[in-house]
ROMAR-236799 format. One line per field, with one value per atom (N, C-alpha, C): residue number from 1; residue in three letters; chain; x, y, z. Coordinates in nm, 2 decimals, always signed. Last residue first. Layout:
<rs>
num = NUM:...
residu = ALA:...
chaine = A:...
x = X:...
y = Y:...
z = Z:...
</rs>
This chain:
<rs>
num = 144:144:144:143:143:143:142:142:142:141:141:141:140:140:140:139:139:139:138:138:138:137:137:137:136:136:136:135:135:135:134:134:134:133:133:133:132:132:132:131:131:131:130:130:130:129:129:129:128:128:128:127:127:127:126:126:126:125:125:125:124:124:124:123:123:123:122:122:122:121:121:121:120:120:120:119:119:119:118:118:118:117:117:117:116:116:116:115:115:115:114:114:114:113:113:113:112:112:112:111:111:111:110:110:110:109:109:109:108:108:108:107:107:107:106:106:106:105:105:105:104:104:104:103:103:103:102:102:102:101:101:101:100:100:100:99:99:99:98:98:98:97:97:97:96:96:96:95:95:95:94:94:94:93:93:93:92:92:92:91:91:91:90:90:90:89:89:89:88:88:88:87:87:87:86:86:86:85:85:85:84:84:84:83:83:83:82:82:82:81:81:81:80:80:80:79:79:79:78:78:78:77:77:77:76:76:76:75:75:75:74:74:74:73:73:73:72:72:72:71:71:71:70:70:70:69:69:69:68:68:68:67:67:67:66:66:66:65:65:65:64:64:64:63:63:63:62:62:62:61:61:61:60:60:60:59:59:59:58:58:58:57:57:57:56:56:56:55:55:55:54:54:54:53:53:53:52:52:52:51:51:51:50:50:50:49:49:49:48:48:48:47:47:47:46:46:46:45:45:45:44:44:44:43:43:43:42:42:42:41:41:41:40:40:40:39:39:39:38:38:38:37:37:37:36:36:36:35:35:35:34:34:34:33:33:33:32:32:32:31:31:31:30:30:30:29:29:29:28:28:28:27:27:27:26:26:26:25:25:25:24:24:24:23:23:23:22:22:22:21:21:21:20:20:20:19:19:19:18:18:18:17:17:17:16:16:16:15:15:15:14:14:14:13:13:13:12:12:12:11:11:11:10:10:10:9:9:9:8:8:8:7:7:7:6:6:6:5:5:5:4:4:4:3:3:3:2:2:2:1:1:1
residu = LYS:LYS:LYS:ILE:ILE:ILE:MET:MET:MET:GLN:GLN:GLN:LEU:LEU:LEU:THR:THR:THR:GLU:GLU:GLU:ARG:ARG:ARG:LEU:LEU:LEU:GLU:GLU:GLU:LYS:LYS:LYS:VAL:VAL:VAL:GLU:GLU:GLU:THR:THR:THR:ILE:ILE:ILE:SER:SER:SER:LEU:LEU:LEU:ASP:ASP:ASP:LEU:LEU:LEU:HIS:HIS:HIS:GLN:GLN:GLN:ASP:ASP:ASP:ARG:ARG:ARG:GLN:GLN:GLN:PRO:PRO:PRO:GLN:GLN:GLN:ASP:ASP:ASP:ASP:ASP:ASP:LYS:LYS:LYS:PHE:PHE:PHE:LYS:LYS:LYS:TRP:TRP:TRP:LEU:LEU:LEU:ARG:ARG:ARG:TRP:TRP:TRP:PHE:PHE:PHE:ILE:ILE:ILE:ALA:ALA:ALA:THR:THR:THR:LEU:LEU:LEU:GLU:GLU:GLU:LYS:LYS:LYS:LYS:LYS:LYS:HIS:HIS:HIS:THR:THR:THR:VAL:VAL:VAL:ALA:ALA:ALA:LEU:LEU:LEU:ASP:ASP:ASP:TYR:TYR:TYR:ALA:ALA:ALA:PRO:PRO:PRO:THR:THR:THR:LYS:LYS:LYS:ALA:ALA:ALA:GLN:GLN:GLN:GLU:GLU:GLU:LYS:LYS:LYS:THR:THR:THR:VAL:VAL:VAL:ASP:ASP:ASP:CYS:CYS:CYS:TYR:TYR:TYR:SER:SER:SER:ASN:ASN:ASN:PHE:PHE:PHE:LEU:LEU:LEU:ALA:ALA:ALA:HIS:HIS:HIS:LEU:LEU:LEU:GLN:GLN:GLN:ASN:ASN:ASN:HIS:HIS:HIS:TYR:TYR:TYR:ASP:ASP:ASP:ASP:ASP:ASP:LEU:LEU:LEU:ALA:ALA:ALA:LYS:LYS:LYS:ASP:ASP:ASP:VAL:VAL:VAL:GLY:GLY:GLY:LYS:LYS:LYS:GLY:GLY:GLY:GLY:GLY:GLY:LYS:LYS:LYS:ALA:ALA:ALA:ALA:ALA:ALA:SER:SER:SER:ALA:ALA:ALA:SER:SER:SER:ALA:ALA:ALA:GLU:GLU:GLU:MET:MET:MET:MET:MET:MET:ASN:ASN:ASN:THR:THR:THR:LEU:LEU:LEU:ASN:ASN:ASN:ILE:ILE:ILE:MET:MET:MET:THR:THR:THR:GLU:GLU:GLU:VAL:VAL:VAL:GLY:GLY:GLY:SER:SER:SER:ALA:ALA:ALA:GLY:GLY:GLY:LYS:LYS:LYS:ALA:ALA:ALA:GLN:GLN:GLN:ALA:ALA:ALA:VAL:VAL:VAL:TYR:TYR:TYR:ASP:ASP:ASP:GLY:GLY:GLY:ALA:ALA:ALA:ARG:ARG:ARG:PRO:PRO:PRO:TYR:TYR:TYR:PHE:PHE:PHE:LEU:LEU:LEU:TYR:TYR:TYR:SER:SER:SER:CYS:CYS:CYS:GLY:GLY:GLY:SER:SER:SER:LEU:LEU:LEU:GLY:GLY:GLY:VAL:VAL:VAL:LEU:LEU:LEU:LEU:LEU:LEU:LEU:LEU:LEU:SER:SER:SER:LEU:LEU:LEU:ALA:ALA:ALA:PHE:PHE:PHE:LEU:LEU:LEU:GLY:GLY:GLY:ILE:ILE:ILE:ILE:ILE:ILE:ARG:ARG:ARG:GLN:GLN:GLN:MET:MET:MET
chaine = A:A:A:A:A:A:A:A:A:A:A:A:A:A:A:A:A:A:A:A:A:A:A:A:A:A:A:A:A:A:A:A:A:A:A:A:A:A:A:A:A:A:A:A:A:A:A:A:A:A:A:A:A:A:A:A:A:A:A:A:A:A:A:A:A:A:A:A:A:A:A:A:A:A:A:A:A:A:A:A:A:A:A:A:A:A:A:A:A:A:A:A:A:A:A:A:A:A:A:A:A:A:A:A:A:A:A:A:A:A:A:A:A:A:A:A:A:A:A:A:A:A:A:A:A:A:A:A:A:A:A:A:A:A:A:A:A:A:A:A:A:A:A:A:A:A:A:A:A:A:A:A:A:A:A:A:A:A:A:A:A:A:A:A:A:A:A:A:A:A:A:A:A:A:A:A:A:A:A:A:A:A:A:A:A:A:A:A:A:A:A:A:A:A:A:A:A:A:A:A:A:A:A:A:A:A:A:A:A:A:A:A:A:A:A:A:A:A:A:A:A:A:A:A:A:A:A:A:A:A:A:A:A:A:A:A:A:A:A:A:A:A:A:A:A:A:A:A:A:A:A:A:A:A:A:A:A:A:A:A:A:A:A:A:A:A:A:A:A:A:A:A:A:A:A:A:A:A:A:A:A:A:A:A:A:A:A:A:A:A:A:A:A:A:A:A:A:A:A:A:A:A:A:A:A:A:A:A:A:A:A:A:A:A:A:A:A:A:A:A:A:A:A:A:A:A:A:A:A:A:A:A:A:A:A:A:A:A:A:A:A:A:A:A:A:A:A:A:A:A:A:A:A:A:A:A:A:A:A:A:A:A:A:A:A:A:A:A:A:A:A:A:A:A:A:A:A:A:A:A:A:A:A:A:A:A:A:A:A:A:A:A:A:A:A:A:A:A:A:A:A:A:A:A:A:A:A:A:A:A:A:A:A:A:A:A:A:A:A:A:A:A:A:A:A:A:A:A:A:A:A:A
x = -10.11:-10.04:-10.16:-10.26:-10.21:-10.16:-10.21:-10.35:-10.36:-9.95:-10.00:-10.15:-9.94:-9.90:-9.92:-10.08:-10.14:-10.08:-9.90:-10.01:-10.08:-9.69:-9.67:-9.80:-9.78:-9.74:-9.72:-9.77:-9.90:-9.88:-9.48:-9.63:-9.72:-9.39:-9.38:-9.48:-9.54:-9.58:-9.54:-9.41:-9.52:-9.57:-9.13:-9.18:-9.31:-9.16:-9.15:-9.16:-9.21:-9.33:-9.30:-8.97:-9.10:-9.22:-8.85:-8.79:-8.92:-8.92:-8.97:-8.93:-8.83:-8.97:-9.01:-8.55:-8.60:-8.77:-8.53:-8.51:-8.57:-8.63:-8.72:-8.65:-8.47:-8.53:-8.63:-8.19:-8.26:-8.37:-8.06:-8.13:-8.19:-7.97:-7.87:-7.93:-8.20:-8.11:-7.99:-8.39:-8.37:-8.27:-8.37:-8.36:-8.34:-8.44:-8.33:-8.30:-8.72:-8.59:-8.46:-8.84:-8.81:-8.74:-8.80:-8.73:-8.72:-8.94:-8.83:-8.74:-9.22:-9.15:-9.00:-9.23:-9.24:-9.20:-9.20:-9.15:-9.14:-9.43:-9.28:-9.18:-9.62:-9.63:-9.48:-9.57:-9.56:-9.54:-9.64:-9.50:-9.48:-9.90:-9.80:-9.66:-9.98:-10.02:-9.90:-9.93:-9.87:-9.89:-10.11:-9.93:-9.87:-10.34:-10.29:-10.17:-10.32:-10.34:-10.28:-10.31:-10.17:-10.21:-10.55:-10.47:-10.32:-10.72:-10.72:-10.61:-10.57:-10.59:-10.63:-10.35:-10.51:-10.58:-10.13:-10.11:-10.28:-10.19:-10.18:-10.19:-10.18:-10.30:-10.29:-9.92:-10.02:-10.16:-9.69:-9.77:-9.86:-9.41:-9.56:-9.63:-9.19:-9.19:-9.33:-9.18:-9.20:-9.20:-9.14:-9.27:-9.32:-8.87:-8.94:-9.12:-8.80:-8.76:-8.82:-8.90:-8.95:-8.93:-8.72:-8.85:-8.91:-8.44:-8.47:-8.62:-8.50:-8.48:-8.52:-8.50:-8.59:-8.61:-8.22:-8.37:-8.48:-8.09:-8.11:-8.18:-8.21:-8.19:-8.18:-8.12:-8.26:-8.28:-7.81:-7.90:-8.04:-7.79:-7.77:-7.86:-7.90:-7.93:-7.93:-7.66:-7.83:-7.91:-7.45:-7.45:-7.59:-7.53:-7.46:-7.50:-7.56:-7.56:-7.46:-7.64:-7.61:-7.66:-7.70:-7.68:-7.64:-7.95:-7.79:-7.79:-8.17:-8.07:-7.89:-8.22:-8.27:-8.15:-8.15:-8.11:-8.14:-8.25:-8.13:-8.09:-8.50:-8.51:-8.33:-8.46:-8.51:-8.48:-8.39:-8.28:-8.30:-8.59:-8.50:-8.40:-8.76:-8.80:-8.67:-8.62:-8.63:-8.66:-8.67:-8.52:-8.55:-8.96:-8.90:-8.75:-8.93:-9.04:-9.00:-8.86:-8.77:-8.86:-9.03:-8.91:-8.82:-9.21:-9.27:-9.13:-9.12:-9.13:-9.18:-9.06:-8.97:-8.97:-9.36:-9.29:-9.18:-9.39:-9.47:-9.39:-9.25:-9.26:-9.27:-9.21:-9.29:-9.24:-9.04:-9.09:-9.19:-8.79:-8.88:-8.96:-8.54:-8.57:-8.65:-8.36:-8.50:-8.55:-8.08:-8.09:-8.25:-8.14:-8.08:-8.13:-8.21:-8.30:-8.29:-7.96:-8.09:-8.19:-7.84:-7.80:-7.88:-7.95:-7.99:-7.92:-7.88:-7.99:-8.04:-7.62:-7.65:-7.80:-7.66:-7.64:-7.64:-7.82:-7.83:-7.78:-7.81:-7.74:-7.76:-7.90:-7.80:-7.73:-8.08:-7.99:-7.88:-8.41:-8.26:-8.19:-8.68:-8.66:-8.50:-8.79:-8.80:-8.72:-8.61:-8.68:-8.67:-8.50:-8.64:-8.66:-8.23:-8.25:-8.38:-8.30:-8.19:-8.27:-8.40:-8.49:-8.43:-8.19:-8.34:-8.40:-8.00:-7.99:-8.10:-8.14:-8.11:-8.07:-8.17:-8.30:-8.26:-7.88:-7.96:-8.10:-7.83:-7.76:-7.84:-8.00:-8.05:-7.95:-7.89:-8.02:-8.09:-7.63:-7.63:-7.77:-7.70:-7.63:-7.62:-7.80:-7.89:-7.84:-7.56:-7.68:-7.78:-7.46:-7.39:-7.47
y = +3.96:+4.05:+4.11:+3.74:+3.86:+3.95:+3.55:+3.61:+3.72:+3.49:+3.55:+3.62:+3.35:+3.48:+3.54:+3.10:+3.19:+3.34:+3.03:+3.03:+3.13:+2.96:+3.07:+3.11:+2.78:+2.91:+3.00:+2.56:+2.61:+2.76:+2.54:+2.58:+2.63:+2.45:+2.60:+2.65:+2.18:+2.33:+2.43:+2.07:+2.08:+2.20:+2.09:+2.17:+2.15:+1.92:+2.08:+2.14:+1.66:+1.74:+1.88:+1.64:+1.63:+1.72:+1.62:+1.74:+1.74:+1.41:+1.52:+1.64:+1.19:+1.21:+1.36:+1.24:+1.29:+1.28:+1.12:+1.27:+1.29:+0.86:+0.94:+1.12:+0.68:+0.76:+0.86:+0.78:+0.79:+0.69:+1.00:+0.86:+0.87:+1.25:+1.12:+1.00:+1.35:+1.40:+1.32:+1.32:+1.22:+1.26:+1.57:+1.44:+1.33:+1.72:+1.76:+1.60:+1.65:+1.66:+1.67:+1.73:+1.61:+1.55:+2.02:+1.92:+1.77:+2.08:+2.09:+2.00:+2.02:+1.90:+1.95:+2.22:+2.09:+1.96:+2.44:+2.40:+2.26:+2.42:+2.43:+2.38:+2.47:+2.31:+2.31:+2.71:+2.62:+2.47:+2.82:+2.86:+2.76:+2.78:+2.72:+2.75:+2.95:+2.84:+2.73:+3.18:+3.16:+3.03:+3.19:+3.18:+3.14:+3.20:+3.09:+3.07:+3.48:+3.39:+3.24:+3.60:+3.61:+3.48:+3.54:+3.48:+3.48:+3.71:+3.58:+3.51:+4.00:+3.92:+3.79:+4.14:+4.13:+4.06:+4.16:+4.07:+4.06:+4.38:+4.28:+4.15:+4.58:+4.57:+4.43:+4.57:+4.57:+4.52:+4.40:+4.56:+4.52:+4.21:+4.22:+4.34:+4.19:+4.27:+4.32:+3.95:+4.08:+4.18:+3.75:+3.74:+3.91:+3.72:+3.81:+3.82:+3.51:+3.63:+3.75:+3.26:+3.34:+3.44:+3.34:+3.37:+3.35:+3.27:+3.40:+3.43:+3.03:+3.10:+3.23:+2.94:+2.90:+3.00:+2.97:+3.02:+3.01:+2.80:+2.95:+3.04:+2.53:+2.59:+2.75:+2.55:+2.55:+2.60:+2.56:+2.67:+2.65:+2.29:+2.42:+2.56:+2.15:+2.15:+2.27:+2.18:+2.23:+2.24:+2.14:+2.26:+2.30:+1.88:+1.95:+2.06:+1.71:+1.87:+1.91:+1.39:+1.49:+1.64:+1.36:+1.31:+1.42:+1.39:+1.38:+1.32:+1.33:+1.27:+1.28:+1.68:+1.53:+1.45:+1.93:+1.87:+1.72:+2.08:+2.00:+1.92:+2.09:+2.00:+1.94:+2.25:+2.15:+2.06:+2.48:+2.42:+2.33:+2.57:+2.51:+2.44:+2.62:+2.51:+2.45:+2.84:+2.74:+2.62:+3.02:+3.01:+2.86:+3.10:+3.04:+2.96:+3.18:+3.01:+2.99:+3.45:+3.29:+3.16:+3.56:+3.49:+3.42:+3.56:+3.49:+3.49:+3.76:+3.62:+3.53:+3.98:+3.90:+3.73:+4.04:+3.99:+3.92:+4.10:+4.00:+3.93:+4.34:+4.21:+4.08:+4.43:+4.47:+4.36:+4.42:+4.56:+4.58:+4.18:+4.25:+4.37:+4.00:+4.15:+4.21:+3.82:+3.81:+3.93:+3.90:+3.85:+3.85:+3.97:+4.08:+4.03:+3.69:+3.81:+3.94:+3.59:+3.55:+3.64:+3.73:+3.74:+3.70:+3.67:+3.80:+3.83:+3.43:+3.44:+3.58:+3.41:+3.39:+3.40:+3.42:+3.53:+3.51:+3.28:+3.26:+3.39:+3.44:+3.29:+3.21:+3.69:+3.65:+3.53:+3.81:+3.74:+3.69:+3.86:+3.90:+3.81:+3.85:+3.94:+3.97:+3.70:+3.65:+3.74:+3.68:+3.79:+3.71:+3.55:+3.51:+3.59:+3.66:+3.53:+3.49:+3.90:+3.88:+3.74:+3.83:+3.89:+3.88:+3.67:+3.61:+3.68:+3.90:+3.74:+3.70:+4.07:+4.09:+3.99:+3.89:+3.92:+3.96:+3.86:+3.71:+3.76:+4.17:+4.07:+3.94:+4.16:+4.25:+4.17:+4.00:+3.96:+4.07:+4.11:+3.98:+3.94:+4.32:+4.36:+4.20:+4.26:+4.32:+4.31:+4.15:+4.05:+4.11:+4.37:+4.27:+4.16
z = -3.45:-3.55:-3.61:-3.39:-3.28:-3.35:-3.59:-3.49:-3.45:-3.58:-3.70:-3.65:-3.32:-3.36:-3.47:-3.40:-3.31:-3.34:-3.59:-3.65:-3.57:-3.42:-3.52:-3.58:-3.27:-3.20:-3.34:-3.47:-3.39:-3.35:-3.50:-3.59:-3.56:-3.24:-3.30:-3.43:-3.27:-3.17:-3.22:-3.46:-3.45:-3.38:-3.34:-3.45:-3.48:-3.10:-3.10:-3.23:-3.23:-3.14:-3.13:-3.33:-3.44:-3.36:-3.12:-3.24:-3.33:-3.00:-2.94:-3.04:-3.21:-3.19:-3.12:-3.16:-3.29:-3.30:-2.94:-2.94:-3.07:-2.95:-2.86:-2.91:-3.11:-3.16:-3.06:-2.95:-3.07:-3.04:-2.70:-2.73:-2.82:-2.58:-2.64:-2.68:-2.52:-2.61:-2.68:-2.33:-2.44:-2.52:-2.18:-2.11:-2.22:-2.40:-2.34:-2.25:-2.43:-2.55:-2.49:-2.20:-2.24:-2.32:-2.21:-2.09:-2.11:-2.45:-2.46:-2.34:-2.38:-2.47:-2.44:-2.17:-2.13:-2.25:-2.34:-2.20:-2.18:-2.49:-2.57:-2.46:-2.34:-2.37:-2.46:-2.28:-2.16:-2.21:-2.50:-2.46:-2.34:-2.57:-2.66:-2.54:-2.40:-2.34:-2.46:-2.46:-2.39:-2.32:-2.70:-2.73:-2.56:-2.59:-2.63:-2.68:-2.50:-2.41:-2.46:-2.76:-2.67:-2.58:-2.83:-2.90:-2.82:-2.67:-2.63:-2.71:-2.56:-2.66:-2.66:-2.43:-2.36:-2.44:-2.58:-2.46:-2.39:-2.72:-2.79:-2.65:-2.55:-2.63:-2.69:-2.46:-2.37:-2.42:-2.71:-2.66:-2.54:-2.64:-2.72:-2.62:-2.55:-2.60:-2.70:-2.36:-2.31:-2.40:-2.56:-2.51:-2.43:-2.59:-2.67:-2.65:-2.41:-2.38:-2.48:-2.56:-2.43:-2.37:-2.79:-2.80:-2.66:-2.65:-2.73:-2.74:-2.55:-2.46:-2.52:-2.87:-2.74:-2.62:-2.92:-3.01:-2.89:-2.76:-2.71:-2.78:-2.83:-2.73:-2.69:-3.13:-3.10:-2.93:-3.09:-3.15:-3.10:-2.98:-2.88:-2.96:-3.20:-3.07:-2.97:-3.36:-3.39:-3.29:-3.22:-3.26:-3.28:-2.95:-3.10:-3.12:-2.70:-2.72:-2.88:-2.82:-2.75:-2.77:-3.20:-3.05:-2.97:-3.46:-3.39:-3.27:-3.59:-3.64:-3.56:-3.58:-3.61:-3.64:-3.60:-3.50:-3.51:-3.83:-3.85:-3.72:-3.71:-3.81:-3.83:-3.53:-3.47:-3.56:-3.67:-3.60:-3.56:-3.82:-3.89:-3.82:-3.62:-3.73:-3.76:-3.53:-3.45:-3.52:-3.72:-3.69:-3.64:-3.70:-3.83:-3.80:-3.45:-3.48:-3.61:-3.50:-3.44:-3.44:-3.64:-3.73:-3.63:-3.47:-3.56:-3.63:-3.26:-3.24:-3.36:-3.46:-3.38:-3.38:-3.45:-3.61:-3.56:-3.20:-3.26:-3.39:-3.18:-3.10:-3.17:-3.52:-3.39:-3.30:-3.73:-3.72:-3.56:-3.60:-3.68:-3.68:-3.54:-3.50:-3.65:-3.56:-3.59:-3.62:-3.46:-3.61:-3.65:-3.21:-3.30:-3.45:-3.10:-3.11:-3.23:-3.12:-3.21:-3.22:-2.93:-3.06:-3.15:-2.70:-2.75:-2.89:-2.68:-2.72:-2.76:-2.57:-2.71:-2.77:-2.29:-2.37:-2.54:-2.10:-2.22:-2.32:-1.83:-1.84:-2.01:-1.91:-1.83:-1.82:-2.03:-2.13:-2.03:-1.93:-1.91:-2.00:-1.91:-2.01:-1.98:-1.70:-1.81:-1.95:-1.37:-1.47:-1.61:-1.18:-1.24:-1.37:-1.18:-1.23:-1.26:-1.06:-1.20:-1.26:-0.83:-0.93:-1.08:-0.70:-0.72:-0.82:-0.67:-0.76:-0.79:-0.49:-0.62:-0.72:-0.26:-0.35:-0.46:-0.22:-0.26:-0.29:-0.16:-0.25:-0.30:+0.05:-0.07:-0.17:+0.26:+0.20:+0.08:+0.26:+0.24:+0.16:+0.41:+0.27:+0.21:+0.66:+0.57:+0.43:+0.78:+0.71:+0.63:+0.82:+0.72:+0.67
</rs>
């Protein structure tokens, strides 16, 4: 019995930590389908376009409104799309920079989520997110 519980806990841990699953953010899969490009990088570029539009639409809002929720799910879709990059592309310095942008977007989003009810901090973090998304898109263009 203890062995079964251990295996179950391990499987939950693996599923929870896998970066390529839509277990907790099922709408992220819908956004990936909408943004599907000819390659993984094309999909990521399309997702950055969607994220920029959603972040702009979320300005002036409060709480978890539709635009912020869309941005949140698109962010998870983008993060999961990193798994679709080819091995050759993943070995490039531009991909390393894209990973750095991913980490920066994560930090910015955590702060955005903290201030989702407080203006003008929410809009300031959305502006910062938009800038970071644009930089990520430029980096992804180099990978292509």
